[in-house]
C-alpha positions, 0 to 999 in steps of 0.5 A: 894583348888587350887582356893585359897578359903582357904579350905584344904581338902583330894584330894577325896573331891576336886571334890565335893568341886569344884562342889558344895561348892567352892566360888571361882568357876566362874559361869554365873549368874543364872538370865540370865544377862550373867555376869560371876563371882565367886560364892561368887560375884554372891551371892551379884550380884543376890541380889543387882546389877543384872539387871534381878533381880525382884524388886517391883514397888514403885508405884503399888507394882507389881513385875518387872525385874529391866531392865524392870522398865523404860518401866513399869513406862511409863504405871504404873497406879499409877505413878503421871503424869501432866495433859496436859491442866492444869499441875495438877499432878494426878495418871495415873489411875485417869487422865480420871476422872480428865479430865472429872470432875476436870480439870479447863482448859478443854474446855466445849461445850455450851449446847445451841449451 
């Protein structure tokens, strides 16, 4: 192969080899990040390093693109956040209940006023 992949073949097989099989052919990432690598490098890139690859949120298990993870974490209902009043940490989706039922720093209105 002229791209130095190490394979030796008949001339008539070369076109098919380059079109389909040669790991040294350079291609654009199929996930859309724009990087151009050899097919061999792309196998690793797509699986391990591409910012467009799909990952699971470690808090809620939803599928999200790696590049969108910071934006997701800002709204993820299962992320632990600190109460603005008492600094107790609770999951974001439990904060309303914490503020209404459990927060020791919440100012209560006197029912007799």
